[in-house]
N, CA, C and O atoms as CSV, one atom per row, in Angstrom:
chain,resi,resn,atom,element,x,y,z
A,1,SER,N,N,0.844,-1.189,0.000
A,1,SER,CA,C,0.000,0.000,0.000
A,1,SER,C,C,0.881,1.242,0.000
A,1,SER,O,O,2.022,1.207,0.462
A,2,THR,N,N,0.347,2.325,-0.517
A,2,THR,CA,C,1.106,3.561,-0.627
A,2,THR,C,C,0.700,4.528,0.468
A,2,THR,O,O,-0.488,4.718,0.724
A,3,CYS,N,N,1.682,5.138,1.116
A,3,CYS,CA,C,1.413,6.107,2.183
A,3,CYS,C,C,1.224,7.481,1.581
A,3,CYS,O,O,1.751,7.776,0.508
A,4,SER,N,N,0.485,8.308,2.258
A,4,SER,CA,C,0.372,9.703,1.836
A,4,SER,C,C,1.516,10.483,2.450
A,4,SER,O,O,2.148,10.030,3.404
A,5,PHE,N,N,1.781,11.669,1.893
A,5,PHE,CA,C,2.847,12.498,2.438
A,5,PHE,C,C,2.491,13.015,3.818
A,5,PHE,O,O,3.376,13.472,4.542
A,6,LEU,N,N,1.228,12.959,4.207
A,6,LEU,CA,C,0.800,13.507,5.486
A,6,LEU,C,C,0.625,12.411,6.532
A,6,LEU,O,O,-0.234,12.513,7.407
A,7,ASP,N,N,1.437,11.371,6.439
A,7,ASP,CA,C,1.331,10.233,7.339
A,7,ASP,C,C,2.154,10.432,8.605
A,7,ASP,O,O,2.628,9.465,9.201
A,8,THR,N,N,2.324,11.679,9.012
A,8,THR,CA,C,3.135,11.994,10.185
A,8,THR,C,C,2.568,11.377,11.453
A,8,THR,O,O,3.315,10.854,12.281
A,9,ASP,N,N,1.248,11.436,11.609
A,9,ASP,CA,C,0.624,10.895,12.823
A,9,ASP,C,C,0.912,9.411,12.975
A,9,ASP,O,O,1.217,8.942,14.071
A,10,ARG,N,N,0.816,8.678,11.884
A,10,ARG,CA,C,1.082,7.232,11.919
A,10,ARG,C,C,2.540,6.972,12.305
A,10,ARG,O,O,2.835,6.077,13.097
A,11,ALA,N,N,3.442,7.767,11.731
A,11,ALA,CA,C,4.858,7.612,12.057
A,11,ALA,C,C,5.100,7.869,13.542
A,11,ALA,O,O,5.862,7.147,14.185
A,12,LEU,N,N,4.451,8.899,14.086
A,12,LEU,CA,C,4.612,9.219,15.500
A,12,LEU,C,C,4.103,8.094,16.385
A,12,LEU,O,O,4.715,7.774,17.403
A,13,VAL,N,N,2.989,7.497,15.999
A,13,VAL,CA,C,2.441,6.371,16.769
A,13,VAL,C,C,3.421,5.198,16.748
A,13,VAL,O,O,3.684,4.588,17.785
A,14,LEU,N,N,3.961,4.884,15.570
A,14,LEU,CA,C,4.915,3.781,15.444
A,14,LEU,C,C,6.163,4.029,16.283
A,14,LEU,O,O,6.644,3.134,16.980
A,15,LEU,N,N,6.682,5.251,16.209
A,15,LEU,CA,C,7.887,5.576,16.967
A,15,LEU,C,C,7.630,5.561,18.468
A,15,LEU,O,O,8.482,5.123,19.241
A,16,GLU,N,N,6.463,6.036,18.882
A,16,GLU,CA,C,6.105,6.030,20.309
A,16,GLU,C,C,6.019,4.593,20.833
A,16,GLU,O,O,6.514,4.289,21.918
A,17,GLU,N,N,5.390,3.720,20.055
A,17,GLU,CA,C,5.289,2.309,20.450
A,17,GLU,C,C,6.678,1.684,20.574
A,17,GLU,O,O,6.946,0.922,21.503
A,18,TYR,N,N,7.549,2.014,19.633
A,18,TYR,CA,C,8.908,1.481,19.653
A,18,TYR,C,C,9.663,1.977,20.885
A,18,TYR,O,O,10.374,1.210,21.534
A,19,CYS,N,N,9.505,3.271,21.206
A,19,CYS,CA,C,10.184,3.852,22.368
A,19,CYS,C,C,9.787,3.150,23.660
A,19,CYS,O,O,10.614,2.977,24.555
A,20,LYS,N,N,8.535,2.750,23.758
A,20,LYS,CA,C,8.049,2.076,24.969
A,20,LYS,C,C,8.779,0.760,25.214
A,20,LYS,O,O,8.855,0.285,26.348
A,21,LYS,N,N,9.320,0.170,24.137
A,21,LYS,CA,C,10.017,-1.117,24.257
A,21,LYS,C,C,11.485,-0.950,24.629
A,21,LYS,O,O,12.157,-1.921,24.977
A,22,LEU,N,N,11.983,0.288,24.554
A,22,LEU,CA,C,13.400,0.540,24.838
A,22,LEU,C,C,13.589,0.818,26.323
A,22,LEU,O,O,13.434,1.952,26.777
A,23,ARG,N,N,13.925,-0.229,27.076
A,23,ARG,CA,C,14.031,-0.090,28.532
A,23,ARG,C,C,15.445,-0.308,29.060
A,23,ARG,O,O,15.774,0.121,30.165
A,24,LYS,N,N,16.281,-0.978,28.266
A,24,LYS,CA,C,17.641,-1.281,28.727
A,24,LYS,C,C,18.480,-0.010,28.768
A,24,LYS,O,O,18.256,0.906,27.977
A,25,PRO,N,N,19.446,0.053,29.685
A,25,PRO,CA,C,20.306,1.244,29.786
A,25,PRO,C,C,20.990,1.583,28.462
A,25,PRO,O,O,21.105,2.753,28.095
A,26,GLU,N,N,21.446,0.540,27.744
A,26,GLU,CA,C,22.166,0.794,26.493
A,26,GLU,C,C,21.243,1.274,25.358
A,26,GLU,O,O,21.713,1.696,24.302
A,27,GLU,N,N,19.936,1.202,25.591
A,27,GLU,CA,C,18.978,1.648,24.568
A,27,GLU,C,C,18.504,3.092,24.789
A,27,GLU,O,O,17.765,3.643,23.972
A,28,GLN,N,N,18.929,3.682,25.880
A,28,GLN,CA,C,18.433,5.019,26.221
A,28,GLN,C,C,18.910,6.109,25.259
A,28,GLN,O,O,18.203,7.089,25.023
A,29,GLN,N,N,20.113,5.933,24.705
A,29,GLN,CA,C,20.627,6.897,23.733
A,29,GLN,C,C,19.765,6.868,22.466
A,29,GLN,O,O,19.435,7.912,21.903
A,30,LEU,N,N,19.406,5.653,22.029
A,30,LEU,CA,C,18.539,5.490,20.859
A,30,LEU,C,C,17.167,6.094,21.144
A,30,LEU,O,O,16.591,6.777,20.296
A,31,LYS,N,N,16.653,5.838,22.335
A,31,LYS,CA,C,15.350,6.378,22.725
A,31,LYS,C,C,15.364,7.905,22.674
A,31,LYS,O,O,14.414,8.527,22.199
A,32,LYS,N,N,16.441,8.496,23.162
A,32,LYS,CA,C,16.587,9.954,23.162
A,32,LYS,C,C,16.598,10.488,21.719
A,32,LYS,O,O,15.967,11.501,21.420
A,33,ALA,N,N,17.311,9.804,20.848
A,33,ALA,CA,C,17.394,10.212,19.437
A,33,ALA,C,C,16.024,10.115,18.763
A,33,ALA,O,O,15.640,11.001,17.998
A,34,ILE,N,N,15.299,9.051,19.045
A,34,ILE,CA,C,13.964,8.866,18.453
A,34,ILE,C,C,13.025,9.959,18.941
A,34,ILE,O,O,12.237,10.497,18.164
A,35,ARG,N,N,13.106,10.286,20.220
A,35,ARG,CA,C,12.253,11.353,20.770
A,35,ARG,C,C,12.581,12.698,20.108
A,35,ARG,O,O,11.692,13.525,19.901
A,36,LYS,N,N,13.861,12.911,19.776
A,36,LYS,CA,C,14.258,14.140,19.091
A,36,LYS,C,C,13.620,14.186,17.692
A,36,LYS,O,O,13.111,15.226,17.273
A,37,VAL,N,N,13.651,13.066,16.984
A,37,VAL,CA,C,13.021,12.975,15.663
A,37,VAL,C,C,11.519,13.231,15.782
A,37,VAL,O,O,10.936,13.929,14.952
A,38,MET,N,N,10.902,12.668,16.808
A,38,MET,CA,C,9.468,12.872,17.021
A,38,MET,C,C,9.166,14.356,17.244
A,38,MET,O,O,8.163,14.873,16.751
A,39,GLY,N,N,10.036,15.029,17.984
A,39,GLY,CA,C,9.868,16.458,18.219
A,39,GLY,C,C,9.931,17.252,16.923
A,39,GLY,O,O,9.186,18.213,16.732
A,40,ILE,N,N,10.832,16.837,16.035
A,40,ILE,CA,C,10.950,17.500,14.730
A,40,ILE,C,C,9.667,17.290,13.932
A,40,ILE,O,O,9.147,18.231,13.331
A,41,PHE,N,N,9.152,16.052,13.924
A,41,PHE,CA,C,7.921,15.762,13.176
A,41,PHE,C,C,6.757,16.622,13.677
A,41,PHE,O,O,5.883,17.010,12.902
A,42,LYS,N,N,6.755,16.914,14.982
A,42,LYS,CA,C,5.654,17.683,15.572
A,42,LYS,C,C,5.818,19.189,15.397
A,42,LYS,O,O,4.871,19.945,15.615
A,43,SER,N,N,7.012,19.628,15.006
A,43,SER,CA,C,7.272,21.067,14.917
A,43,SER,C,C,6.471,21.728,13.803
A,43,SER,O,O,6.185,21.117,12.773
A,44,SER,N,N,6.118,22.978,14.029
A,44,SER,CA,C,5.333,23.714,13.037
A,44,SER,C,C,6.142,23.943,11.765
A,44,SER,O,O,5.574,23.949,10.672
A,45,LEU,N,N,7.460,24.132,11.882
A,45,LEU,CA,C,8.293,24.323,10.701
A,45,LEU,C,C,8.265,23.073,9.825
A,45,LEU,O,O,8.088,23.166,8.610
A,46,PHE,N,N,8.439,21.905,10.442
A,46,PHE,CA,C,8.417,20.650,9.677
A,46,PHE,C,C,7.070,20.480,8.989
A,46,PHE,O,O,7.009,20.108,7.817
A,47,GLN,N,N,5.987,20.752,9.720
A,47,GLN,CA,C,4.650,20.607,9.138
A,47,GLN,C,C,4.462,21.553,7.955
A,47,GLN,O,O,3.842,21.186,6.957
A,48,ALA,N,N,4.996,22.771,8.067
A,48,ALA,CA,C,4.896,23.748,6.974
A,48,ALA,C,C,5.691,23.273,5.760
A,48,ALA,O,O,5.213,23.356,4.629
A,49,LEU,N,N,6.899,22.778,5.998
A,49,LEU,CA,C,7.719,22.271,4.895
A,49,LEU,C,C,7.057,21.072,4.237
A,49,LEU,O,O,7.058,20.952,3.012
A,50,LEU,N,N,6.496,20.192,5.038
A,50,LEU,CA,C,5.821,19.015,4.521
A,50,LEU,C,C,4.619,19.418,3.661
A,50,LEU,O,O,4.376,18.842,2.601
A,51,GLY,N,N,3.876,20.417,4.138
A,51,GLY,CA,C,2.724,20.904,3.382
A,51,GLY,C,C,3.135,21.483,2.045
A,51,GLY,O,O,2.480,21.239,1.031
A,52,SER,N,N,4.222,22.254,2.035
A,52,SER,CA,C,4.734,22.849,0.801
A,52,SER,C,C,5.208,21.768,-0.158
A,52,SER,O,O,4.935,21.831,-1.357
A,53,PHE,N,N,5.919,20.775,0.371
A,53,PHE,CA,C,6.428,19.672,-0.443
A,53,PHE,C,C,5.283,18.866,-1.036
A,53,PHE,O,O,5.341,18.445,-2.192
A,54,THR,N,N,4.241,18.655,-0.240
A,54,THR,CA,C,3.084,17.890,-0.703
A,54,THR,C,C,2.394,18.592,-1.867
A,54,THR,O,O,1.999,17.948,-2.839
A,55,LYS,N,N,2.250,19.924,-1.767
A,55,LYS,CA,C,1.617,20.687,-2.851
A,55,LYS,C,C,2.413,20.547,-4.141
A,55,LYS,O,O,1.840,20.341,-5.211
A,56,LYS,N,N,3.745,20.661,-4.038
A,56,LYS,CA,C,4.594,20.536,-5.226
A,56,LYS,C,C,4.522,19.120,-5.797
A,56,LYS,O,O,4.425,18.940,-7.011
A,57,ALA,N,N,4.570,18.127,-4.925
A,57,ALA,CA,C,4.537,16.732,-5.370
A,57,ALA,C,C,3.214,16.410,-6.049
A,57,ALA,O,O,3.182,15.674,-7.035
A,58,THR,N,N,2.125,16.958,-5.526
A,58,THR,CA,C,0.809,16.730,-6.111
A,58,THR,C,C,0.770,17.310,-7.528
A,58,THR,O,O,0.251,16.687,-8.454
A,59,ARG,N,N,1.325,18.508,-7.676
A,59,ARG,CA,C,1.356,19.146,-8.998
A,59,ARG,C,C,2.173,18.332,-9.996
A,59,ARG,O,O,1.830,18.268,-11.176
A,60,HIS,N,N,3.251,17.712,-9.527
A,60,HIS,CA,C,4.136,16.964,-10.415
A,60,HIS,C,C,3.760,15.485,-10.517
A,60,HIS,O,O,4.418,14.724,-11.227
A,61,GLY,N,N,2.719,15.083,-9.820
A,61,GLY,CA,C,2.262,13.698,-9.896
A,61,GLY,C,C,3.159,12.694,-9.213
A,61,GLY,O,O,3.158,11.519,-9.581
A,62,THR,N,N,3.933,13.129,-8.217
A,62,THR,CA,C,4.857,12.216,-7.533
A,62,THR,C,C,4.398,11.899,-6.120
A,62,THR,O,O,5.200,11.493,-5.279
A,63,ILE,N,N,3.129,12.080,-5.859
A,63,ILE,CA,C,2.598,11.922,-4.495
A,63,ILE,C,C,2.547,10.462,-4.039
A,63,ILE,O,O,2.255,10.195,-2.873
A,64,SER,N,N,2.825,9.522,-4.932
A,64,SER,CA,C,2.679,8.111,-4.579
A,64,SER,C,C,3.821,7.564,-3.723
A,64,SER,O,O,3.726,6.441,-3.227
A,65,HIS,N,N,4.900,8.334,-3.538
A,65,HIS,CA,C,6.011,7.855,-2.711
A,65,HIS,C,C,5.637,7.902,-1.231
A,65,HIS,O,O,4.805,8.716,-0.834
A,66,PRO,N,N,6.246,7.033,-0.404
A,66,PRO,CA,C,5.941,7.060,1.036
A,66,PRO,C,C,6.301,8.408,1.644
A,66,PRO,O,O,7.202,9.096,1.164
A,67,SER,N,N,5.605,8.771,2.682
A,67,SER,CA,C,5.906,10.038,3.346
A,67,SER,C,C,7.267,9.959,4.010
A,67,SER,O,O,7.736,8.876,4.362
A,68,LEU,N,N,7.895,11.106,4.179
A,68,LEU,CA,C,9.186,11.162,4.860
A,68,LEU,C,C,9.083,10.648,6.293
A,68,LEU,O,O,9.909,9.832,6.702
A,69,PRO,N,N,8.087,11.100,7.076
A,69,PRO,CA,C,7.992,10.586,8.448
A,69,PRO,C,C,7.795,9.072,8.494
A,69,PRO,O,O,8.432,8.385,9.292
A,70,ALA,N,N,6.924,8.559,7.646
A,70,ALA,CA,C,6.677,7.113,7.643
A,70,ALA,C,C,7.940,6.366,7.236
A,70,ALA,O,O,8.264,5.332,7.820
A,71,ALA,N,N,8.658,6.883,6.236
A,71,ALA,CA,C,9.884,6.225,5.779
A,71,ALA,C,C,10.917,6.160,6.901
A,71,ALA,O,O,11.578,5.137,7.079
A,72,VAL,N,N,11.057,7.250,7.657
A,72,VAL,CA,C,11.998,7.274,8.785
A,72,VAL,C,C,11.559,6.270,9.848
A,72,VAL,O,O,12.376,5.517,10.378
A,73,ALA,N,N,10.265,6.265,10.153
A,73,ALA,CA,C,9.750,5.336,11.163
A,73,ALA,C,C,9.987,3.898,10.731
A,73,ALA,O,O,10.409,3.066,11.535
A,74,TYR,N,N,9.717,3.601,9.459
A,74,TYR,CA,C,9.923,2.243,8.961
A,74,TYR,C,C,11.395,1.854,9.030
A,74,TYR,O,O,11.720,0.712,9.357
A,75,ASP,N,N,12.299,2.805,8.720
A,75,ASP,CA,C,13.728,2.524,8.800
A,75,ASP,C,C,14.131,2.224,10.235
A,75,ASP,O,O,14.865,1.269,10.490
A,76,VAL,N,N,13.655,3.035,11.173
A,76,VAL,CA,C,13.991,2.841,12.589
A,76,VAL,C,C,13.466,1.502,13.089
A,76,VAL,O,O,14.150,0.786,13.820
A,77,LEU,N,N,12.248,1.177,12.689
A,77,LEU,CA,C,11.590,-0.026,13.193
A,77,LEU,C,C,11.925,-1.276,12.385
A,77,LEU,O,O,11.584,-2.389,12.785
A,78,GLY,N,N,12.594,-1.089,11.246
A,78,GLY,CA,C,12.940,-2.238,10.405
A,78,GLY,C,C,11.733,-2.812,9.693
A,78,GLY,O,O,11.712,-3.998,9.364
A,79,CYS,N,N,10.716,-1.976,9.447
A,79,CYS,CA,C,9.508,-2.444,8.756
A,79,CYS,C,C,9.697,-2.340,7.247
A,79,CYS,O,O,10.444,-1.487,6.768
A,80,PRO,N,N,9.018,-3.213,6.498
A,80,PRO,CA,C,9.068,-3.079,5.043
A,80,PRO,C,C,8.365,-1.804,4.618
A,80,PRO,O,O,7.342,-1.437,5.196
A,81,LYS,N,N,8.903,-1.125,3.614
A,81,LYS,CA,C,8.331,0.139,3.172
A,81,LYS,C,C,7.161,-0.058,2.237
A,81,LYS,O,O,6.415,0.886,1.976
A,82,ASP,N,N,6.985,-1.249,1.733
A,82,ASP,CA,C,6.010,-1.470,0.684
A,82,ASP,C,C,4.874,-0.498,0.762
A,82,ASP,O,O,3.958,-0.551,-0.060
């Protein structure tokens, strides 16, 4: 299935679920990094850039690619991007 460019909420849910599983001391650095990425996804600047990118992609017919947030979440979680 193809994700929309506005799949930020889904990415945040996936990353939050993953963070809950990181309990070992050696995983805390990764957890901190993921939380930083989540903060970026939630920022108004990121949302504005994403909105601008989506408008351009729609005009050029390239909207079928996975969203940036979802792609990052899938990479972190090791999920297939399909």
